[in-house]
C-alpha positions as CSV (number, residue, x, y, z in Angstrom):
1,M,28.8,61.0,234.8
2,A,32.1,60.3,233.1
3,K,33.2,62.6,230.3
4,P,33.4,61.0,226.8
5,P,37.0,60.6,225.5
6,R,38.2,63.6,223.5
7,I,38.4,62.9,219.8
8,S,40.7,65.1,217.7
9,L,39.7,66.9,214.5
10,A,42.1,64.6,212.7
11,E,40.2,61.5,214.0
12,V,36.9,63.1,213.0
13,A,38.2,63.7,209.6
14,R,39.4,60.1,209.2
15,Q,36.0,58.7,210.4
16,T,33.9,61.0,208.2
17,G,36.2,61.1,205.2
18,T,36.1,65.0,205.3
19,M,39.1,67.2,205.0
20,L,40.1,69.4,207.9
21,R,39.0,72.9,206.9
22,R,39.0,75.0,210.0
23,G,40.7,75.3,213.4
24,D,41.6,77.7,216.2
25,S,43.9,78.0,219.2
26,G,41.2,76.4,221.4
27,H,41.6,73.1,219.4
28,F,45.4,73.2,219.6
29,V,46.6,70.1,221.7
30,E,50.1,70.3,222.9
31,G,50.8,66.6,222.7
32,Q,49.5,66.0,219.2
33,A,51.6,65.7,216.1
34,P,53.6,67.4,214.9
35,T,55.0,68.0,218.3
36,M,58.3,69.8,218.9
37,A,59.8,66.3,219.4
38,D,58.5,65.2,216.0
39,L,60.0,68.2,214.3
40,T,63.3,67.9,216.2
41,E,63.6,64.3,215.1
42,S,63.2,65.4,211.5
43,L,66.5,67.4,211.8
44,F,69.6,65.4,211.1
45,F,73.2,65.7,210.1
46,S,75.4,63.9,207.5
47,P,78.7,64.9,209.1
48,G,81.0,63.4,206.5
49,D,79.0,64.8,203.7
50,G,78.8,68.5,204.7
51,R,75.0,68.5,204.8
52,I,72.2,69.2,207.3
53,W,68.7,68.1,206.5
54,L,65.2,69.0,207.8
55,N,63.3,65.9,206.7
56,D,64.1,66.1,203.0
57,Q,65.2,69.7,202.8
58,R,68.8,71.0,202.8
59,M,69.5,73.3,205.7
60,L,72.4,75.5,206.8
61,L,73.9,76.3,210.2
62,M,75.2,79.8,210.1
63,H,76.4,82.5,212.5
64,S,73.7,85.0,213.3
65,S,76.4,87.7,213.1
66,A,77.2,86.6,209.5
67,M,73.6,87.1,208.6
68,G,73.6,90.4,210.4
69,H,76.7,91.4,208.3
70,L,74.8,90.4,205.1
71,R,71.8,92.4,206.3
72,R,73.9,95.5,206.8
73,E,75.6,95.1,203.4
74,L,72.2,94.9,201.7
75,I,70.8,98.0,203.6
76,D,73.9,100.1,203.0
77,T,74.3,99.1,199.4
78,L,70.7,98.9,198.2
79,G,68.9,101.1,200.7
80,T,66.4,100.1,203.3
81,E,63.4,99.6,201.0
82,R,65.1,97.2,198.5
83,A,66.9,95.3,201.3
84,R,63.6,94.9,203.1
85,G,62.0,93.5,200.0
86,L,64.8,91.0,199.4
87,L,64.7,89.7,203.0
88,T,60.9,89.6,203.1
89,R,60.8,87.5,199.9
90,A,63.6,85.2,201.2
91,G,61.6,84.7,204.4
92,Y,58.5,83.9,202.3
93,V,60.2,81.1,200.4
94,A,61.5,79.6,203.7
95,G,58.0,79.7,205.2
96,A,56.5,78.1,202.1
97,R,59.1,75.3,202.1
98,D,58.4,74.5,205.8
99,A,54.7,74.5,205.0
100,Q,55.3,72.0,202.3
101,L,57.3,69.8,204.7
102,V,54.5,69.8,207.3
103,R,51.7,69.3,204.8
104,E,53.3,66.3,203.2
105,R,54.8,64.7,206.4
106,W,51.8,65.2,208.7
107,A,48.9,65.1,206.2
108,Q,46.4,63.6,208.7
109,A,47.4,65.8,211.7
110,D,45.0,68.1,213.5
111,A,44.5,71.4,211.6
112,A,45.4,73.6,214.5
113,N,48.6,71.6,215.2
114,V,49.6,71.8,211.5
115,F,49.3,75.6,211.6
116,M,51.2,75.7,214.9
117,A,54.0,73.6,213.5
118,G,55.3,76.7,211.7
119,T,55.9,78.5,215.0
120,R,57.8,75.5,216.3
121,L,59.9,75.2,213.2
122,H,60.8,78.9,213.4
123,A,62.0,78.3,216.9
124,L,63.8,75.0,216.0
125,E,65.7,76.9,213.2
126,G,67.0,79.3,215.8
127,V,65.2,82.4,214.4
128,V,62.7,83.4,217.1
129,K,60.5,82.0,219.9
130,V,56.8,82.3,219.0
131,T,54.0,82.4,221.5
132,P,50.5,82.3,220.1
133,L,47.9,84.6,221.8
134,A,45.0,83.5,219.6
135,F,44.3,82.3,216.1
136,D,41.2,81.2,214.2
137,F,40.8,80.1,210.5
138,D,38.1,78.7,208.3
139,I,39.3,77.7,204.8
140,D,35.8,77.4,203.4
141,R,34.9,80.9,204.4
142,G,38.4,82.2,203.5
143,T,39.1,83.8,206.9
144,Y,42.2,83.8,209.0
145,E,43.0,85.8,212.2
146,G,46.0,85.3,214.4
147,E,48.1,87.2,217.0
148,F,51.5,86.1,218.2
149,L,54.4,87.3,220.3
150,W,58.0,87.0,219.1
151,E,60.8,86.7,221.6
152,H,64.6,86.6,221.1
153,S,64.4,87.6,217.5
154,S,67.8,87.1,215.9
155,E,66.8,89.7,213.3
156,D,66.2,92.3,216.0
157,D,69.5,91.4,217.7
158,E,71.5,92.1,214.5
159,H,69.5,95.2,213.5
160,I,69.8,96.8,216.9
161,A,73.5,96.0,217.0
162,A,74.0,97.8,213.7
163,Y,71.6,100.7,213.9
164,G,70.3,100.9,217.4
165,I,66.7,101.6,218.4
166,G,64.7,103.3,215.7
167,T,61.1,104.0,214.6
168,E,60.5,101.1,212.2
169,A,59.9,97.4,212.7
170,A,62.8,95.3,211.6
171,C,61.7,91.6,211.6
172,W,61.4,91.6,207.8
173,S,62.3,88.0,206.9
174,Q,60.3,86.7,209.9
175,V,57.2,88.5,208.6
176,G,57.9,87.0,205.2
177,Y,58.2,83.6,206.7
178,A,54.9,83.8,208.6
179,T,53.2,85.1,205.4
180,G,54.7,82.3,203.3
181,Y,53.9,79.5,205.8
182,V,50.3,80.4,206.5
183,T,49.5,81.4,202.9
184,S,50.9,78.1,201.6
185,L,48.7,76.1,204.1
186,F,45.6,78.3,203.7
187,G,45.5,78.5,199.9
188,Q,44.8,82.3,200.1
189,L,47.0,85.2,200.7
190,V,47.4,85.9,204.5
191,I,49.3,89.0,205.4
192,F,51.3,89.4,208.6
193,R,52.2,92.8,210.1
194,E,54.5,93.6,212.9
195,I,52.6,95.9,215.2
196,E,55.3,96.2,217.9
197,C,59.0,95.5,217.6
198,R,62.1,95.4,219.8
199,S,63.9,97.5,217.2
200,M,61.3,100.2,218.1
201,G,62.0,99.9,221.8
202,A,59.3,97.4,222.7
203,G,60.0,94.6,225.1
204,V,58.8,91.9,222.8
205,C,57.6,91.8,219.2
206,R,53.9,91.5,218.4
207,V,52.5,90.4,215.0
208,I,49.0,90.1,213.6
209,G,48.0,88.0,210.6
210,R,44.8,88.3,208.6
211,H,43.5,87.1,205.3
212,A,44.0,89.8,202.6
213,A,40.4,91.0,202.4
214,A,40.3,91.6,206.2
215,W,43.2,94.1,206.0
216,G,41.6,96.1,203.2
217,D,44.6,98.0,201.7
218,I,47.5,95.6,201.3
219,G,49.4,97.7,198.7
220,E,52.2,98.5,201.2
221,D,52.6,94.8,202.1
222,L,52.7,93.7,198.4
223,R,55.4,96.2,197.7
224,Y,57.8,93.9,199.7
225,L,56.4,90.6,198.4
226,E,56.6,91.5,194.7
227,A,59.9,90.8,193.1
228,K,59.7,94.1,191.1
229,D,61.1,97.6,191.5
230,F,58.6,98.4,194.2
231,R,59.9,101.9,194.6
232,R,57.8,102.9,191.6
233,L,54.6,101.2,192.7
234,S,51.8,103.3,194.0
235,T,50.9,103.0,197.7
236,T,47.4,104.3,197.3
237,A,44.4,102.3,198.5
238,S,43.3,99.5,196.2
239,P,40.4,97.1,196.4
240,P,41.1,93.8,198.1
241,P,42.4,91.2,195.6
242,D,40.7,87.9,195.1
243,T,42.6,84.7,195.9
244,E,43.9,84.0,192.5
245,T,45.1,87.6,191.9
246,A,46.7,87.8,195.4
247,L,48.6,84.6,195.0
248,A,49.8,85.7,191.6
249,N,51.4,88.7,193.3
250,V,53.6,86.7,195.8
251,P,56.7,84.6,195.0
252,H,56.3,80.9,195.0
253,T,58.9,78.3,195.9
254,A,61.0,77.2,193.0
255,T,60.0,73.9,191.4
256,P,62.6,71.4,190.3
257,S,63.5,71.4,186.6
258,S,61.7,68.6,184.8
259,Q,60.2,67.8,181.4
260,A,56.5,66.8,181.6
261,T,55.4,64.3,178.9
262,G,52.6,61.9,178.5
263,D,55.1,59.2,179.3
264,D,57.3,60.2,182.3
265,R,59.6,57.2,182.2
266,H,62.3,59.4,180.9
267,E,61.5,62.5,182.9
268,I,64.5,64.2,184.4
269,V,64.2,65.8,187.9
270,G,66.7,67.8,189.9
271,A,67.7,71.1,191.5
272,S,71.3,70.6,192.4
273,S,74.1,72.7,190.8
274,A,75.4,69.6,188.9
275,F,71.9,69.0,187.5
276,N,71.4,72.6,186.5
277,S,74.8,72.7,184.9
278,A,73.9,69.8,182.7
279,C,70.6,71.4,181.8
280,H,72.4,74.6,180.9
281,Q,74.7,72.8,178.6
282,L,71.8,71.1,177.0
283,A,70.2,74.4,176.3
284,R,73.4,75.7,174.8
285,V,73.8,72.9,172.3
286,A,70.1,72.0,171.6
287,G,69.7,74.6,168.8
288,T,72.8,73.4,166.9
289,R,73.5,70.4,164.8
290,A,76.5,69.3,166.9
291,T,77.1,65.7,168.0
292,V,76.7,65.3,171.7
293,L,78.5,62.7,173.9
294,F,77.1,61.9,177.3
295,T,79.5,60.4,179.8
296,G,78.9,59.0,183.2
297,E,78.4,55.9,185.3
298,S,75.7,53.4,184.5
299,G,72.3,54.5,185.7
300,V,72.9,58.3,185.8
301,G,70.2,59.0,183.3
302,K,72.1,59.4,180.0
303,E,69.1,58.3,177.8
304,A,66.7,60.6,179.8
305,F,69.0,63.6,179.1
306,A,69.3,62.6,175.4
307,R,65.6,62.6,175.1
308,R,65.4,65.9,176.9
309,L,68.0,67.3,174.3
310,H,65.8,66.0,171.5
311,R,62.6,67.6,173.0
312,I,64.1,71.0,173.3
313,S,65.8,71.0,169.8
314,A,64.3,72.0,166.5
315,R,64.0,68.3,165.7
316,T,61.4,67.7,168.4
317,Q,58.6,66.8,165.9
318,Q,60.8,64.3,164.2
319,P,61.7,60.7,165.4
320,F,63.9,59.9,168.4
321,I,65.5,56.5,167.8
322,A,67.5,54.8,170.6
323,V,69.9,52.0,170.1
324,N,71.7,50.0,172.9
325,C,74.8,49.0,171.1
326,A,75.7,46.5,173.8
327,A,72.4,44.6,173.4
328,I,72.8,43.9,169.6
329,P,75.0,41.0,168.5
330,E,78.1,41.9,166.5
331,T,76.7,40.0,163.5
332,L,73.6,42.1,163.4
333,I,74.8,45.6,164.3
334,E,75.4,46.7,160.7
335,S,72.0,45.6,159.5
336,E,70.4,47.2,162.6
337,L,72.1,50.6,162.0
338,F,72.1,50.8,158.2
339,G,69.2,48.4,157.1
340,V,69.1,45.4,154.9
341,E,68.0,44.6,151.4
342,R,65.9,41.6,150.5
343,G,68.0,38.6,149.8
344,A,71.2,40.1,151.3
345,F,71.6,37.0,153.5
346,T,69.7,33.9,154.5
347,G,66.5,34.9,156.2
348,A,66.4,38.4,154.7
349,T,63.0,37.9,153.1
350,Q,62.2,41.6,152.8
351,S,63.9,44.9,152.8
352,R,63.8,47.0,155.9
353,P,65.3,50.4,156.9
354,G,68.0,50.7,159.6
355,R,68.0,53.0,162.6
356,F,69.7,55.8,160.6
357,E,66.9,55.8,158.0
358,R,64.2,55.6,160.7
359,A,65.8,58.6,162.5
360,D,66.0,60.7,159.3
361,G,65.3,64.3,160.3
362,G,65.4,63.5,163.9
363,T,67.9,62.2,166.6
364,L,69.7,58.9,166.8
365,F,70.8,57.9,170.3
366,L,73.7,55.4,170.5
367,D,74.0,54.1,174.0
368,E,77.0,52.2,175.3
369,I,78.9,53.1,172.1
370,G,82.2,51.9,173.6
371,T,81.0,48.3,173.1
372,L,81.1,48.5,169.3
373,S,83.8,46.4,167.5
374,L,86.5,48.2,165.5
375,V,84.8,47.0,162.3
376,S,81.5,48.5,163.3
377,Q,83.2,51.7,164.5
378,G,84.7,52.2,161.0
379,K,81.3,51.9,159.3
380,L,79.7,54.2,161.8
381,L,82.4,56.8,161.2
382,R,81.7,56.9,157.5
383,A,78.0,57.4,158.1
384,L,78.8,60.3,160.4
385,Q,81.3,61.9,158.1
386,E,79.4,61.6,154.9
387,G,75.8,61.7,156.1
388,E,74.9,58.7,154.0
389,V,74.4,55.0,154.5
390,E,74.1,51.8,152.4
391,R,71.9,48.9,153.4
392,V,73.5,45.5,153.8
393,G,73.3,43.9,150.4
394,G,72.2,47.1,148.7
395,T,73.8,49.1,145.9
396,R,72.2,52.5,146.6
397,T,73.6,55.3,148.7
398,L,70.9,56.9,150.9
399,R,71.3,60.4,152.2
400,V,70.2,60.9,155.8
401,D,69.8,64.0,158.0
402,V,70.4,62.6,161.5
403,R,71.7,64.2,164.6
404,V,73.8,61.6,166.5
405,V,73.9,61.6,170.3
406,A,76.1,59.0,171.9
407,A,76.6,57.8,175.5
408,T,79.2,55.8,177.3
409,N,79.9,54.6,180.8
410,V,83.6,53.9,180.0
411,D,86.5,56.3,179.5
412,L,86.7,56.5,175.7
413,Q,90.0,58.3,175.8
414,A,91.5,55.4,177.8
415,E,89.9,53.0,175.3
416,V,91.6,54.9,172.5
417,N,94.9,54.6,174.2
418,A,94.4,50.9,174.7
419,G,93.7,50.5,171.0
420,R,90.1,49.4,171.5
421,F,88.4,52.5,170.1
422,R,89.1,54.4,167.0
423,E,90.7,57.8,167.6
424,D,89.0,59.4,164.6
425,L,85.6,58.2,165.7
426,Y,86.3,59.4,169.2
427,Y,86.9,62.9,168.0
428,R,83.9,62.8,165.7
429,L,81.7,61.9,168.7
430,N,83.4,64.1,171.3
431,V,82.3,67.4,169.7
432,Y,80.2,68.6,172.7
433,P,80.7,66.3,175.7
434,I,78.4,66.5,178.7
435,H,79.4,64.6,181.9
436,L,76.6,63.5,184.1
437,P,77.9,63.0,187.7
438,P,76.9,60.0,189.9
439,L,74.0,60.4,192.3
440,R,76.4,60.5,195.3
441,E,77.8,63.8,193.9
442,R,74.3,65.4,193.5
443,R,72.7,64.4,196.8
444,D,70.5,67.5,196.8
445,D,68.5,65.8,194.1
446,I,67.8,62.7,196.1
447,P,64.7,64.0,198.0
448,L,63.2,65.3,194.7
449,L,63.8,62.0,193.0
450,M,62.4,60.1,196.0
451,N,59.2,62.1,195.8
452,H,59.0,61.8,192.0
453,F,59.4,58.0,192.0
454,L,57.1,57.6,195.0
455,R,54.2,59.3,193.1
456,R,55.0,57.4,189.9
457,E,55.4,54.0,191.4
458,A,52.4,54.3,193.7
459,E,50.2,55.2,190.8
460,R,51.6,52.5,188.6
461,H,51.1,49.7,191.2
462,G,47.9,51.1,192.8
463,R,49.5,51.4,196.2
464,H,49.1,54.2,198.8
465,P,52.0,54.6,201.1
466,T,52.0,57.9,203.1
467,G,55.6,58.8,202.4
468,Y,58.9,58.0,204.1
469,T,60.0,57.6,207.7
470,P,62.8,60.0,208.8
471,R,65.1,57.0,209.2
472,A,64.4,56.0,205.5
473,V,65.2,59.5,204.3
474,R,68.4,59.5,206.3
475,A,69.4,56.1,204.9
476,M,68.7,57.2,201.3
477,L,70.6,60.4,201.7
478,H,73.6,58.5,203.1
479,Y,73.6,55.6,200.7
480,A,76.3,55.5,198.0
481,F,74.0,54.4,195.1
482,P,76.4,52.4,193.0
483,G,73.5,52.0,190.5
484,N,72.7,55.7,190.6
485,I,69.2,56.9,189.7
486,R,68.2,53.5,188.3
487,E,69.0,51.9,191.6
488,L,67.2,54.6,193.5
489,Q,64.1,54.0,191.4
490,N,64.3,50.3,192.0
491,L,64.6,50.7,195.8
492,I,61.6,53.0,195.9
493,E,59.5,50.7,193.7
494,R,60.4,47.9,196.1
495,G,59.4,50.1,199.0
496,V,56.1,51.0,197.4
497,I,55.3,47.3,196.9
498,S,56.5,46.2,200.4
499,A,54.9,48.9,202.6
500,E,51.3,48.6,203.6
501,D,48.8,51.2,202.4
502,G,48.6,54.1,204.8
503,V,52.1,53.3,206.2
504,A,55.3,55.3,205.6
505,I,58.1,53.5,203.7
506,D,60.9,52.5,206.1
507,V,64.4,51.2,205.6
508,A,63.4,47.5,205.7
509,H,60.9,48.0,202.9
510,M,63.6,49.2,200.5
511,F,66.9,47.5,201.4
512,R,67.5,43.8,201.2
513,R,71.0,42.6,200.6
514,E,72.4,46.1,200.0
515,Q,74.6,47.2,202.9
516,L,74.3,50.7,204.2
517,S,77.6,52.4,205.2
518,D,78.7,52.0,208.7
519,E,79.6,55.7,208.9
520,A,77.3,57.3,211.5
521,L,74.5,59.5,210.1
522,L,73.7,61.6,213.1
523,A,70.2,62.8,214.0
524,I,68.8,64.9,216.8
525,G,66.5,62.9,219.0
526,A,63.5,64.1,221.0
527,H,65.6,65.0,224.0
528,G,68.3,66.8,222.0
529,T,70.7,63.8,222.0
530,L,72.5,62.5,218.9
531,T,71.3,59.2,217.5
532,S,72.8,56.9,214.9
533,P,70.6,54.5,212.8
534,K,72.1,51.0,212.8
535,N,70.2,47.9,211.6
536,G,66.9,49.6,212.2
537,A,67.6,50.8,215.8
538,E,68.5,54.3,216.9
539,P,70.3,54.3,220.2
540,Q,70.1,57.6,222.0
541,R,73.5,57.7,223.6
542,L,77.1,56.9,222.8
543,L,77.2,54.6,225.8
544,D,74.6,52.4,224.2
545,L,77.0,51.7,221.3
546,L,79.9,50.5,223.5
547,S,80.4,46.8,223.7
548,G,81.3,44.7,226.7
549,A,84.9,44.6,225.7
550,M,85.3,48.2,226.8
551,R,83.6,47.7,230.1
552,G,85.2,46.6,233.3
553,N,84.1,43.9,235.8
554,D,81.9,46.4,237.5
555,G,80.0,47.1,234.2
556,C,81.5,50.6,233.9
557,V,83.1,51.8,230.7
558,S,86.9,51.6,230.7
559,L,88.2,54.8,229.1
560,D,91.7,53.3,228.8
561,A,90.2,50.3,227.0
562,L,88.2,52.6,224.8
563,E,91.2,54.6,223.8
564,R,93.4,51.5,223.3
565,R,90.8,49.9,221.0
566,L,90.2,53.1,219.0
567,L,93.9,53.7,218.4
568,Q,94.5,50.1,217.4
569,E,91.5,49.9,215.1
570,A,92.6,53.1,213.4
571,A,96.1,51.6,212.9
572,D,94.7,48.4,211.6
573,A,92.4,50.2,209.2
574,E,95.4,51.9,207.6
575,N,97.5,48.7,207.6
576,G,99.9,50.0,210.1
577,N,100.4,53.4,208.4
578,L,100.5,55.6,211.6
579,A,100.4,58.9,209.7
580,A,97.2,57.9,207.9
581,A,95.7,56.5,211.2
582,A,96.6,59.8,212.9
583,R,94.8,61.8,210.3
584,K,91.6,59.8,210.9
585,L,91.7,60.9,214.6
586,G,92.8,64.4,214.0
587,L,96.3,63.9,215.5
588,T,99.8,64.3,214.4
589,R,101.8,61.2,213.7
590,A,103.9,61.8,216.8
591,Q,100.9,62.3,219.0
592,F,99.3,59.1,217.7
593,A,102.5,57.0,218.1
594,Y,102.9,58.3,221.7
595,R,99.3,57.5,222.7
596,L,99.4,54.1,221.0
597,E,102.6,53.2,222.9
598,K,101.2,54.4,226.2
599,A,97.9,52.5,225.6
600,R,99.8,49.3,225.0
601,E,101.8,49.6,228.2
602,P,99.3,47.9,230.6
603,Q,99.0,45.0,228.3
604,A,102.8,44.6,228.0
605,G,103.1,44.5,231.8
606,A,100.3,42.1,232.4
């Protein structure tokens, strides 16, 4: 009798609508996602950008010896205990980040394979080779038990090189990683302990992981997970903590800065240094009465930052009034800003307050202020200087308490020099300038923004895409975004609408007429080869990219033709400037000129 086909736990979950809640090493299937090939293809490089990414997370490629040097510095400066705590907590954060990646990218994968993905990621990242001996977990019962072997530990290599064989285990950050990864997936604190270690003379490291209650006393473990002065903590036995208490005692991954409101249309999201710098400047000026001028390209989020400034200021309970100066006709700008009295002109059938009056006690945001005429600029200057306004057609002077925040996407200093903007108004507005860089200069924020807009647009349109393909992530990280955050939001909204429910958003779902850069964005394929996305295809070898013009009659690639074409295209791209062309290829001008002349000789003699 033929055996029935094997159905994975993931398929059972899809058929029954239940969430995967348990698994063990017996249910681990080597070929099911996420496989090592799946994880490897999530690692890609942006060579001209100075960034390496694991799916949507920034990575670093560092010398193991450099990390060993840092480890020695920490131990020698802070002492073994404090250094161990720092490295354990850093490892915990890394593990939690990888768990987040796997959980979001392979949400429907088999539970055992999801837990095993952490061991593969640890190996892919060059830290250690992990061999599972056995593991079993049941989320509903709150139990976890696992035993693993660690080989080729980079942490051991560096520790032994510095201190030799000792009596204590030394894979501190790796223990933190395992704890962070499994704890984040499990939803309860799971503690890993290194029972045998190469730094103690063992041939291979052996670690055991158990849920907190199974260990009993975890005081010693928590000493290194708590970001406190653990030297003063008691190491006496303590009752097993419950889940909520245990999770409160371990560090959590940093969340991006954002401002939650009922209406998140103007929420700001980011974690890059440029974003944090702008937020820091906001915090510095928020408690003052100073006028703030936001500068930056169109679409960088100037109004969102202005609203954030208002929310964290003492005026947060008062009105926030926004005016797009470019959208109001010149004949109406005065009445819009300062109000109008009944009968002031034809059609003024009733009196109405202007934006300054409506913003009294709060914040008035003047966007695209560089578009105001010189006449309007003069009237605005008086209102700023005197703190009072007069309605059009009125005779009364009205006192207003308004904090003015302005924004521009043009260089106001250049406009002043050209005579198109009043110098006195410029200095009145430029009290506390904050420059918001374009998105191409804060690429670390792109993954966060992608996730933020995906959730928002999916909810708004009632769609259910599963996320992004690796190719889509690479394309977005490499795209120049001339429209900045506004364009990114539009692309993702288009992708949410175009992609079918239950399908990941791909490049074709987001990009239409927009042209991606021809510069290669390299990724590691399943077989370790570099690939380059081009028009939706990802050839695995450089040979696949070579056209017939560089192949001989026998179909083989002509290296002479390849060099000749490369040199000539470099020269053409720089309009015959050989020095600039040489720099493109990493040559001196003399080397480039010699090679170009030699490459042309066969053609000259033909």
